[in-house]
N, C-alpha and C positions, 0 to 999 in steps of 0.2 A: 880252494875252499869247496866243501861239499854242498850240493844243492839240498836246501832244507824243504822237506815235504811234510805237511800236516794232514793226516787222515782222520775224518770225523764220521762216526756213526751218526745217524739222524735221529731216529725215534728213541727217546729216553735219554739221549746225550745232549742234543741241541733242543729238543722239545721235552715236555713233561710226560706226555702220553704217546701211545702208539697211533701214528697218523693214518693207518689203514682204517681204523674205526671212525676216527673224526672225519676223514675225507669221505668215507661211505655215507655217513649221516648227512654231510654237507652236499654230496652229489645226488643221492637218491632218496634221501628222507629216512626217518626212523622206522616207518612201517616196512619199507622195503628191505632195509637192512635186518630188521628182526626176521623176516621171512627168508632172507638169504641165509642167516645163521641157522635157522631151522632146517633148511634143505641141506645145509653143509654139516649138520651136526654129526652124522656118522663118521665123516672124514676127520672132523676136529677130534672126536673121541678116539678114533684110530690113531691119530697123531699123538695124543696125550698118553695113550697106552703103549706107544712105541711100535705100533703095527704099520703106520704110514709115516711118511716123512713130512716134516714142516712144509716143504714145498708142494706136495700133493694136496694137503688140506687147505693151503693158502690159495692155490690155483683154483681148487673147487669153489671156494667162497667168492674169489674174484669173478669167476664165470657166472655165478648166480647173480652177482651184483651188476655186472657190466656187459655181459654177452648181448650183442645186437645194438649197443649204444653207439651212435655216431661219434667218431673221434673229435669232431668240431665241438660237440656238446661237452664231452669229457675234458677237452682242453680249456673250454670256457670256465668249467667248475674248478679246474686246476689253478687257473689265474685268479679267480675270486677267492680261492682257498689260502692265498698269501696272508690275508688279514686274520684268518682263523689261526694259522700257525703263529703269527706274531703274538697273539693273545696267549699262546701255550709254550712260549720259549722258556727254556731253562736259563736263568740269569748267569749261573756259573759256566755253563757251556758256551754261551755267546761271548762272555768275557774272555774266555781262552781263544775262541775263534777270532775275536777282534785283535787280540794280542798277536797272533800269527798273521792276520792281514796287515797290521801296522808294521810288522817286520818284513813284509814283502815275501813271505813264504808261499810256496805253491800248495793251495788248499784243495782237498778232494773230500767231497761228501760221498761216503760209501755206505749204501743202505739196501736193506731187503725191501724197502718200500718201492713203489713204482716211480720211475724217473720222472714221468710227466707231471706229477704234482709236486716234486721237489724242485725241479729246475726253475720255475717262475720265482719261487722264494729265494733260491740260491742267487739268481741273477740280481735280485734286489739288494743282496749283500755283496755283490761284485764277485761272486764265485762262479767260475766258468766250468769247473770240473765236477761232474756228478756221475758216479758209478752206481747203478742201481738195477732193479729188476725191470725189464722192458716188456710191455704188453704186445701181443701179436695183433696186427691190424690187417684186415682184408684189403689189399691194395687196390682192387677194383672198385670197392664200395665205400672205403674209408670208415668201415664198421669194426668195432672191436669184436674179436672172435671169442673172448673169454678165456683164452689161453695166454701163456707167457712165451714171448719170443726167445728170451734168455732163461737160463736156470735162475732160480730164486737166489738173489745175492745175499747169501746167509752163510755163516760158518766159513769153511774152507773155500767156499765159492767166492767169498770176498777177496781172499788172497790170490786166487787164480785170476780174477778180473783186474785187480790192482797190477799184477805182474804183466798182464797183457797191455794195460793202459800206460804204465810207467816202465818202459823197457829197462831203464838203468836203476831200478828201485834198490838193487843191492849196493850201489855206490852212493846212495842219498843218505842224508841224516834224517831219519824218519821218526816223527812223533805221531802217536796214534791215541785216539780217545774213543771209549766205548763204555757201555753200562751193563752189558749182559753176556751170557755164554756164547751167544751168537757173534760176538766180537772177539772172542778169545784167539782165534786163529790170526786175525788182523793184528791184535795187540802183540802176538808172539813174534811178528816179523819186524816190529818197531825197535829202534834204539831207545826210544823214550815212550813206553807204554803207560797209559793213565786210564784208570777206570773211574768214571765220574759217578 
């Protein structure tokens, strides 16, 4: 019998909104988020015009928001963010997630968002596997550098990371759930792709 694996995008699939924005407001406040958006605007426009990648624009914004922040503070905000996510969950996404949990399937959240604000929420739902973008941390100071440690987990990068994490993915019965073009590559490798 094949191992059953369920892959879930996070933003827009399990939540109603993109958590990059809601976490930023939660962690640094509206004023700092506004200024970070202003400082990142040329990169965001470059991405929208097809000159820069999604990853470059997102990393620029991430740096403006969190560069120099102690990891302990970031993680504290990530843990208190669980209640914010719970107010923003998508009922139909959670219903499908619960169905896979009840069936005992191996569940993976695969997201372009930062792993450290997804993991506390995932643990609350009994999900151990989170594949997401990782922030770079200065090991000597415990401070966020504002850069990504891994490539942004978006598009084909999702498939690369899934294949690295699940060695036998080709022999599994794969169910995948997403809501945007950033999930298309992940949906393409699934036996049962679903766009929510």
